[in-house]
N, C-alpha and C positions, 0 to 999 in steps of 0.2 A: 354497376348496381348503384342506385340512388340510396341516400341515407334512409329515406322513408321505407324503402323496400327492405333494407338491411334490418331495421328495427322490427318490422312486421315478421320477417323470417325468424329472427331471434326469439320473439315472443311465441312463435309457433314451434319452437324446439330446434330449429336449425342452428348448427354450430360450425359448419364448414363454409369459410369465406376466403379460401386460398386465392391470392392474387387480386383481391378486390382493389378498386381504384377509388380512393377517398382523399385525394390530394387537397390540402388546405381546407378540409371540411371542419365544421364546428361540432365536436363530439364531447363538449364539456359535460362532466358528470355522467356520461353514458355508462350503462352497465352491460358488459360483454364478458361475463365470467365463463372461462373454459372454452373460448372460441378459437378457431384455427384461422389465423390471419397471416399464415406463412406467405412470404413474398408479396405481401400487400403494399400498395403505394400509399403511404401516410405522410408524405413529405409536407411539412408545414402545417400538419393537422393539429387542431387544438383538442388534446385529450386531458386537459387539466381536471384533476379530481375524478378521473374515470375509474371504473372498477374493471380491472383486467386480470384478476386473480386466475392463475393456472392457464393463462392464454398462451397460444403458440404464435410467436412473432419472428421466428427464424427467417433470416434473409429479407426481412421487411425493410422498406425504405422509410426511415423515421427522422431523417436529417432535418434540422430546424423545427421539429415537432415540439409541441408544448405538452409535457407529461408531468408537470409540477403537481405534487401531492397525489399522484395517481396511485391506486392500490394494485400492485403487480407482483405480489408474493408468488413464488414458484412459477413465474412466467419463463418461457423459453425464448431467448433472444439471440441464439447462436448465429453468428455472421450477420447480425442486423446492422444497419447503417444508422447510427445515432449522432452523426457529426453535427456539432453545435446545437444539439437538442437540449431542451430545458427539462431536467429531472429533479429540480430542487424540491426537497421534502418528499420525494417519491418513496413508496414502501415496496422494496424489492427483495425482501428476506427469502433466502434459499432459491433465488432465481439463477438461471443459466445465461451468461453473457459471454461465452467463450468466443474469442476472435471478433467480438463486436467492435465496430468503428465508432469511437466516442471522443475523438479529438476535439478540443474546444467546447465540450459539453459542460453544462452546469449541473453538478450533482451535490451541491451544497445542502447539508442537512438531510441528505437521502439515507435510507436504511438498507444496506446491502449485506446484512449480517449472514454469514455462512453461504454466501453466493459464490458461484464459480465464474471467474472472469479470466481464466487462463488464456494467454495470448491476445488479450484485448488491447486496443490502442486508445490510451487516455492522455495522449500528449497534449499538454497545455490545458487540461480539463480543470475545472474548479471543483475541488472536493472538500471545501471548508466544512469542518465539523461532520463529515460523513461518517457513518457507522459501517466499518468493514471488518468487524471482529469475526475471527474464524473463517474469513473469506479466502478463497484460492486466487492468488494474483500471480501465479507462476508465469514468468516470461512476459509480463505485461509491460507496455511502454508508458511510463509515467514521467517522461522527460518534461521539465518545465511545469509540471502539475502543481496545483496549490492544495496541500494536505494539512494546512494549519489547523491545529486542534482536532485533527481526525482521530478516530478510534480504530486501531487495527490490532488490538491485543489478540494473540493466538492466530494471526493470519499467516499465510504462506506467501512470501515475496522472493522465493528462490529464483535466481537468474533474471530478476526484474531490472529494468533500466530506469534510473531515477536521477538522471543528469539534471542538475539545477532544480530539483524538486524542493518544495518548501514544506518541511515537517515541523515548523516552529510550534513548540508546546504540544506536539502530538502524543497520543497514548499508544506506545509500541511495545508493551510488555509481552515477552515470550514470542516474538515474531521471528520467523525464519528469513533472514536476509542473506543467507549463504550465497557467495559468488555474485551478489548484486552489484550493479554499477551505481554508486552514490556520489559520483564525482561532482564536486561543487554544490552538493546538496546542503540545505539549511536544516540542521537538526538541533538548533538552539533550544535549550530547556526541554528537549524531548525526553519522554520516559521510556527507556529501553531496557529496563532491568530483565535479566534472564533471556535476552534475545541472542540469536545466533548470527553473527556477522563474519563467520569464518570465510576467509578468502575474498571478502568484499573489497571493492575499490572505493575508498573514501577520500581520494586525492582532493585536497582543497576544500573539504567539507567543514562546516561550522558546527561543532558539538559543544560550544560553550554552555556550561551549566547543565549539560545533559546528565540524566541518571543512567549510568552504564554499570550498575551494580550487577555482578555475576554474569556479565556479558561475554560471549565467546568471540574474541577478536583474533583467533589463531590465523596467522598468515595474511591478515588484512593489510591493505596498503593505506598507511596513515600519513602519507607525504603531504606536508603543508596543512595538516588538519589543526584546527583550533580546539584544544581539549581543556582550556582554562576553566577552572571552577567545576569541571565535570566530576561526577562521583565514579571512581574506578575501583571501588572496594570489591574484591573478589573477581575482578575481570581477568580473563586469560589473554595475555598479550604475547604468547609464545610465537616466535617467528614473524611477528608483525613488523612492518617496515616503517621506521621513524626517520624522516628526512624533513628538517625545518618544521617539525611538529611542535606546537605550542603547548607547554605544560607549565604549571606552577611547581616550584621546588617541593612544597609540602605534599603535592599529589604523588610525586616520585617516591618520596620517603614513605608515604602511607602505603603505596602499592607493594613496596619491598617488605614493609612491616607485616602486612597481611599475609604475604607469601611465607614468611618465617613461621607464622602461626598456623598455616594451613595444614602442615604435616608434623605432628608431635614427634620429637626425637626420642622415640622409645628404644630404638636399637640402631646399630650401625648402618643398616640398610636404609632406614627412613632418614637418618641424618645425611647419608650420601645423597638421597633424592633431593633433599632441601638444598644442599650445596650445589648440586648440578643445576637445579632450577634457578637458584639465586644468581649463579654465574651467567645463565642465559639472560635473565632479566637485566643484570647490571651491564652486560654487553650491549643490549638493546639501548639502555638509557645512556650509555657512554656515546653510542653512535648518535643518539638524539642530541646530546649536548654538543657534539662536534658539529651537528647540523646548525645549531644556533650560531656558532662562531663563523660559519662560512657564508 
């Protein structure tokens, strides 16, 4: 189907364009709201500033396509191929991108708030200042991705792979990172207050200056992690692994001080709980200090 025929059909009320061939076409600023473009070939197509709200693009071929500043809220892109596509500044609020292939894609400044990206591949993608608040990123591949200054507050990153990902100065308040792989990730100056990192692998990660207030780090692997100048007030470090972990002395003292204040010693039972908890923490920190010496 040629572009002219597509536009004429759309104006006449047609919305079914499954499998359409529009490779490398110029669709700049086109309006195709609510259309079905399932399995369409849009490889290298220019859809910059297009209106594709509520459109169906599942299994569509969009690799190397230009979707910068496109309006695509509530779009369906399940299993779509967006490899190396440009989505800079795109509006994708509440869209579905489950299992989408987006490695090397440019999503800088894009708005994907409350979108579903479960199982998507974003390896090496550029997500600078992206808005992923309340998004579902469960089991996503974000290895080597750039998420500097990204906003992910309230997002679900359970079981996600973030090997060597860059979260410098990112907003990560109340994010679920449980069992995530953050090996060698850069979280310098990241805001992680209230987040869940239980069981996460943070081996070799950089959290210098990060805000870890009230963060759950139960059972997390903090081997070789840089926690200098990080705010650990109220953080739960129970059963966390400390080997060659970098702390400042005042951070350790502050963490223990906060723990003693956490449970008022009103009776023998609460006093016992504090003593047990303190013993656990001091054991962890003694192991940490042993790590410094080796």
